[in-house]
C-alpha positions in Angstrom: 71.1 21.4 -47.8 71.8 23.9 -50.5 70.0 21.9 -53.2 66.8 21.7 -51.0 67.0 25.4 -50.2 67.1 26.3 -53.9 64.0 24.1 -54.5 62.1 25.8 -51.6 62.9 29.2 -53.0 61.7 28.2 -56.3 58.4 26.8 -54.9 57.6 29.9 -52.8 57.4 32.0 -55.9 55.7 29.5 -58.2 53.4 30.6 -61.0 50.0 29.3 -62.0 50.3 25.7 -63.2 50.8 24.9 -66.8 48.1 22.5 -67.8 49.7 21.7 -71.2 53.1 20.6 -70.1 54.9 17.5 -71.6 55.7 14.3 -69.8 59.3 13.7 -68.6 61.4 12.3 -71.5 61.8 8.5 -71.0 64.8 8.6 -73.4 66.7 11.2 -71.4 70.1 9.7 -70.4 71.3 9.4 -66.8 69.9 9.5 -63.3 70.7 13.3 -62.9 68.6 14.2 -65.9 65.7 12.1 -64.7 65.7 13.8 -61.3 65.9 17.2 -62.9 62.9 16.4 -65.1 60.9 14.9 -62.1 61.6 18.1 -60.2 60.5 20.4 -63.0 57.5 18.3 -63.8 56.2 18.0 -60.3 56.9 21.5 -59.2 54.2 23.0 -61.3 51.6 21.1 -59.1 53.4 22.0 -55.9 51.8 24.7 -53.8 54.8 25.4 -51.5 53.9 28.5 -49.5 50.1 28.3 -49.4 49.4 31.9 -48.6 48.1 32.9 -52.0 46.7 29.5 -52.9 43.4 29.3 -54.8 42.0 25.9 -55.8 40.3 27.3 -58.8 43.7 28.0 -60.3 44.4 24.2 -60.5 42.6 22.2 -63.2 41.4 18.7 -62.7 42.5 17.7 -66.2 45.6 18.2 -68.2 46.3 18.7 -71.9 49.3 16.6 -73.1 50.9 16.0 -76.5 49.6 12.4 -76.4 46.6 11.0 -78.1 44.0 9.6 -75.6 44.6 6.1 -77.0 48.4 6.3 -76.8 49.2 4.9 -73.4 52.7 3.6 -74.1 54.7 6.9 -73.4 52.7 7.3 -70.2 53.3 3.7 -69.1 57.0 4.0 -70.0 57.4 7.2 -68.0 55.6 5.7 -65.0 57.7 2.6 -65.0 60.8 4.8 -65.2 59.6 6.6 -62.1 58.8 3.3 -60.3 62.3 2.0 -61.0 63.9 5.2 -59.7 61.8 5.1 -56.6 62.8 1.5 -55.9 66.5 2.4 -56.0 66.1 5.6 -53.9 64.1 3.8 -51.3 66.8 1.1 -51.0 69.3 3.8 -50.2 66.9 5.6 -47.8 66.5 2.2 -45.9 70.3 1.6 -45.8 71.1 5.2 -44.7 68.6 5.0 -41.9 68.6 8.7 -41.1 65.4 10.1 -42.7 61.8 8.9 -43.2 59.2 10.0 -45.7 55.5 10.4 -45.0 53.2 10.6 -47.9 49.6 11.8 -47.2 46.8 11.2 -49.7 43.5 13.1 -49.5 40.7 13.3 -52.1 37.1 13.0 -52.7 35.7 9.5 -53.3 36.7 7.8 -56.5 39.6 10.2 -57.1 42.1 7.3 -57.4 44.0 7.2 -54.1 44.1 3.5 -53.8 45.2 3.0 -57.4 47.8 5.7 -57.2 49.3 4.1 -54.1 49.2 0.6 -55.7 50.9 1.6 -58.9 53.4 4.2 -57.8 54.8 2.2 -55.0 54.7 -1.2 -56.8 58.5 -1.4 -57.0 59.2 -0.5 -53.4 60.4 -3.1 -51.0 57.5 -3.9 -48.6 60.0 -4.1 -45.7 60.7 -0.4 -46.1 57.2 0.8 -46.7 54.0 0.8 -44.6 50.4 1.9 -45.7 47.8 3.0 -43.2 44.2 3.7 -44.1 42.2 5.8 -41.7 38.5 5.3 -41.3 36.0 6.8 -38.8 37.7 7.0 -35.3 37.2 4.1 -32.9 36.0 4.6 -29.3 39.6 4.3 -28.1 40.8 6.9 -30.6 38.1 9.3 -29.6 39.4 9.2 -26.0 42.6 10.8 -27.4 43.5 13.9 -29.3 42.9 13.7 -33.1 46.6 13.4 -33.9 47.1 10.4 -31.6 46.1 7.6 -34.0 48.2 9.0 -36.8 51.3 9.5 -34.5 51.2 5.7 -33.8 51.6 5.0 -37.5 54.5 7.3 -38.3 57.3 5.7 -40.3 60.5 4.7 -38.7 63.8 6.1 -39.9 64.7 4.7 -43.3 61.1 3.9 -44.2 58.3 5.4 -46.3 54.9 5.8 -44.6 51.7 6.2 -46.6 48.6 7.6 -45.1 45.4 7.0 -47.1 43.4 9.8 -45.5 44.9 11.2 -42.3 44.5 13.8 -39.5 43.4 16.2 -42.3 40.0 14.6 -42.1 39.6 16.7 -38.9 39.5 19.9 -41.0 37.6 18.3 -43.9 34.8 15.9 -43.2 34.5 17.1 -39.6 34.3 20.7 -40.8 31.6 19.8 -43.4 29.7 17.8 -40.9 30.1 19.8 -37.7 27.8 17.3 -35.8 30.8 15.0 -35.8 32.8 17.6 -33.9 30.1 17.6 -31.2 30.5 13.8 -30.8 34.3 14.0 -30.2 34.1 14.4 -26.4 35.5 17.9 -26.5 34.4 20.4 -23.8 32.1 23.0 -25.2 34.5 25.8 -24.3 37.0 24.3 -26.7 34.6 24.4 -29.7 35.0 28.0 -30.7 34.8 30.0 -33.9 38.6 29.8 -34.0 38.8 26.0 -33.9 39.6 25.5 -37.5 42.4 28.1 -37.5 43.7 26.5 -34.3 43.7 23.1 -35.9 45.6 24.5 -39.0 48.2 25.9 -36.6 48.5 22.6 -34.7 49.0 20.7 -38.0 51.6 23.1 -39.2 53.5 22.9 -35.9 53.2 19.1 -35.9 54.6 18.8 -39.4 57.4 21.2 -38.6 58.2 19.1 -35.6 58.4 16.0 -37.8 60.6 17.8 -40.3 63.0 18.9 -37.5 63.3 15.3 -36.4 64.0 13.8 -39.8 60.5 12.9 -41.2 59.7 14.7 -44.5 56.0 15.1 -45.1 54.6 15.6 -48.6 50.9 15.7 -49.2 48.8 14.9 -52.3 45.3 16.2 -53.0 44.0 14.3 -56.0 41.9 16.9 -57.6 39.1 15.2 -59.5 36.1 16.9 -61.1 32.5 16.4 -60.1 31.7 15.1 -63.6 34.6 12.6 -63.6 33.5 11.4 -60.1 30.0 10.9 -61.5 31.4 8.8 -64.3 33.4 6.6 -62.0 30.5 6.1 -59.6 28.3 4.9 -62.5 31.1 2.6 -63.6 31.3 1.1 -60.1 27.6 0.5 -60.1 27.5 -1.0 -63.6 30.5 -3.3 -63.1 29.7 -6.1 -60.6 33.4 -6.5 -59.8 33.5 -2.9 -58.5 30.2 -2.9 -56.6 32.0 -3.4 -53.4 33.7 -0.1 -53.8 30.5 1.9 -53.8 28.1 2.8 -51.0 25.2 5.1 -50.5 27.4 7.2 -48.3 29.6 8.0 -51.3 26.6 9.4 -53.1 25.5 11.3 -50.1 28.8 13.0 -49.6 28.7 14.2 -53.2 25.8 16.5 -52.3 28.2 18.4 -50.2 30.7 19.0 -53.0 30.8 22.8 -52.7 31.4 22.6 -49.0 34.2 20.1 -49.5 35.9 22.2 -52.2 35.8 25.3 -49.9 37.2 23.2 -47.0 40.0 21.9 -49.3 40.8 25.4 -50.5 41.2 26.8 -47.0 43.0 23.7 -45.7 45.7 23.8 -48.4 46.1 27.6 -48.1 46.7 27.2 -44.4 48.8 24.1 -44.2 51.1 24.1 -47.3 54.6 25.1 -46.4 58.0 24.8 -48.1 59.0 22.0 -45.7 55.7 20.1 -46.0 54.0 21.1 -49.3 50.8 20.1 -50.9 50.7 18.8 -54.4 47.4 19.5 -56.2 47.3 16.6 -58.7 45.0 16.7 -61.7 43.2 13.4 -61.2 40.8 13.1 -64.0 43.5 11.3 -65.9 44.7 8.5 -63.6 47.9 7.5 -65.3 49.0 11.1 -65.6 48.2 11.7 -61.9 50.4 8.7 -61.0 53.4 10.2 -62.9 52.9 13.5 -61.0 53.0 11.6 -57.7 56.0 9.5 -58.6 57.9 12.6 -59.8 57.1 14.5 -56.5 58.4 11.6 -54.4 61.6 11.3 -56.5 62.1 15.1 -56.0 61.5 14.8 -52.2 63.9 11.8 -51.8 66.6 13.6 -53.9 66.5 16.5 -51.5 67.7 14.3 -48.7 71.2 13.7 -50.2 70.8 10.0 -50.1 74.0 7.9 -50.0 74.8 4.4 -49.0 76.6 4.3 -45.6 80.4 4.3 -45.7 82.0 1.6 -43.6 85.2 1.9 -41.6 88.6 0.6 -42.7 88.3 -1.9 -39.9 85.0 -3.2 -41.3 86.5 -3.4 -44.8 89.4 -5.5 -43.4 87.0 -7.7 -41.6 84.9 -8.3 -44.7 88.0 -9.1 -46.7 89.1 -11.6 -44.1 85.7 -13.3 -44.3 85.9 -13.3 -48.1 89.3 -15.0 -47.9 87.9 -17.6 -45.5 85.0 -18.4 -47.8 87.2 -18.7 -50.8 89.5 -21.0 -48.9 86.6 -23.5 -48.4 87.0 -24.6 -52.1 90.7 -25.2 -52.0 
C-alpha cells in the first residue's frame, strides 16, 4: 500500500515531539481532512523505528492553546474521533480482511481504563473485544508467556484491545526478577540475554501477525510520578474510588526508576514501522484520549478500507427480493 509506505517512511525519520501542538480542527470539512489531521497529530507521538528512542525526549504533559477550564474544544475533537472510529470499524467488520490489535501499557493510574472506555465508546461491541491481563494462572504458567495472549487475538474484521499484555514479561517480570524464577523455566534458559531474547521473540511475533493481517499498535500512557501521586490521593480520599486502590499500587511506585528504565529499553527494542509504539502524554487525560483516537484512525486508514462489492448476480437477486417485498402491498 503506497499510502502506508509513505507513512512508515515519515515515521522512521521522525523528530523530537512537539509538546505545544494544536488539536485537530473540529471545523475542518470532509473525512479526508480529518484523517490527514489525525495522522499529523498522532505521528508526533509515534516512535516508529525505536533504534534511537529515548523516553526522556517525551514529556508527560502538553502545552495547548486551550485554557485549562475550556474543555469544549477537547470534547468536540474527541467526539469527532469517536464518530470517525465507529464508521471505520463498521467497514473493517464488513470487509473482513484485516484485524486491529491495540495494546495499552502504563504505570498504575495512568488512565488506561478511561481511555479504552471513552475512545471506543462509539464502536459496535460485536466488532470489538477487550481483554485485561492479570497475574498468570497456574494453567497459563504451564505454557509459554505468549500463549494466553494468543488465545485472545482478534478475528478478522474486529478490533482487539489488550489492557496490559505479553509486554508485562519485559516490565514487571524484569523489575521483579523473582517472578521469573517462579515461571517454571529451566535454569539454563534464564541467561543474561533473556530480555534481548524476549524482545526478539516479541518483534517476530508482531511481524508474524502483520504478515497475516493483524495490525498491532501499542500505547504507553506516559504519566508523571507527581501526577500519579495526585491520582492515588484522589482515589484514597474519594470513597467511590477506593476500590481502585491497593497497597500493591503504592509499593510498585517505589520502583519507579526501574520501571522507567524497563519501558525505555522495551520501546527502543520493540517499536517498528509495522507495529509502532505511541508514547502518549498522559497527565492530561482528555488530551491523551485524542492522541489515541487519532492514532487508531491513522492505522485504520492505512488499511484501504472499503465496503465489499457484490457481484452482478447478487445485485439481481437483491432486486428480485425487493420487487417481491414491494408486491406484498399491491
